[in-house]
C-alpha positions as CSV (number, residue, x, y, z in Angstrom):
1,M,0.0,0.0,0.0
2,T,1.2,3.4,-0.8
3,K,1.1,6.3,1.6
4,E,-1.7,7.9,-0.4
5,M,-3.8,4.7,-0.2
6,M,-3.2,4.5,3.5
7,E,-4.4,8.1,3.9
8,D,-7.5,7.4,1.8
9,L,-8.2,4.4,3.9
10,L,-7.7,6.3,7.1
11,H,-10.0,9.1,5.8
12,S,-12.7,6.6,4.9
13,I,-12.5,4.9,8.3
14,T,-12.7,8.3,10.0
15,Q,-15.8,9.1,7.9
16,W,-17.4,5.7,8.8
17,L,-16.8,6.3,12.5
18,D,-18.4,9.8,12.2
19,E,-21.4,8.3,10.5
20,L,-21.7,5.5,13.1
21,K,-21.6,8.1,15.8
22,D,-24.4,10.0,14.1
23,I,-26.4,6.8,13.7
24,K,-25.9,6.1,17.4
25,E,-27.0,9.6,18.4
26,N,-30.0,9.4,16.1
27,G,-30.9,6.0,17.5
28,Q,-30.8,7.4,21.0
29,Q,-33.0,10.3,20.0
30,I,-35.5,7.9,18.4
31,D,-35.5,5.8,21.6
32,E,-36.3,8.9,23.6
33,L,-39.0,10.1,21.3
34,Y,-40.5,6.6,21.3
35,S,-40.5,6.5,25.1
36,N,-42.2,9.9,25.2
37,L,-44.8,8.7,22.7
38,E,-45.5,5.7,24.9
39,T,-45.9,7.9,28.0
40,E,-48.3,10.2,26.1
41,A,-50.3,7.2,24.9
42,S,-50.5,5.9,28.5
43,N,-51.7,9.4,29.7
44,L,-54.2,9.5,26.9
45,E,-55.6,6.1,27.8
46,S,-56.0,7.3,31.4
47,H,-57.8,10.4,30.3
48,L,-60.1,8.4,28.0
49,Q,-61.0,6.1,30.9
50,G,-61.8,9.1,33.1
51,L,-63.9,10.6,30.3
52,Q,-65.7,7.2,29.9
53,Q,-66.5,7.2,33.7
54,N,-67.7,10.7,33.5
55,I,-70.0,9.9,30.6
56,K,-71.5,7.0,32.5
57,Q,-72.1,9.1,35.5
58,L,-73.8,11.8,33.4
59,D,-75.9,9.2,31.6
60,K,-77.1,7.9,35.0
61,K,-77.9,11.4,36.2
62,L,-79.7,12.3,33.0
63,A,-81.8,9.1,33.2
64,M,-82.8,10.1,36.7
65,V,-83.7,13.6,35.6
66,I,-85.8,12.2,32.7
67,E,-87.5,9.7,34.9
68,R,-88.4,12.3,37.5
69,R,-89.6,14.7,34.8
70,M,-91.8,12.0,33.3
71,T,-93.2,11.1,36.7
72,T,-93.9,14.7,37.5
73,G,-95.5,15.2,34.0
74,T,-97.7,12.1,34.5
75,E,-98.8,13.3,38.0
76,K,-99.7,16.7,36.6
77,L,-101.6,15.0,33.8
78,I,-103.5,12.8,36.2
79,A,-104.2,15.8,38.5
80,R,-105.6,17.8,35.5
81,R,-107.9,14.9,34.5
82,A,-109.1,14.6,38.0
83,F,-110.5,18.1,38.0
């Protein structure tokens, strides 16, 4: 090998090492972003479960209001017919 070939080889190896370093850093960034995404998905799941519970509670309360309203309306109708 000539000196020039050795220098070219050394230059190529240096470039590969730089590229490998960039790949490693990008991989770490991707891992961090993926971890953040998993955390956000978990938080979203918790929020959705909370919303689902709230909807169920509202549904029960609305059913009670409608039932009372219907009972009151029926009682008024019966009272009107009685007169």
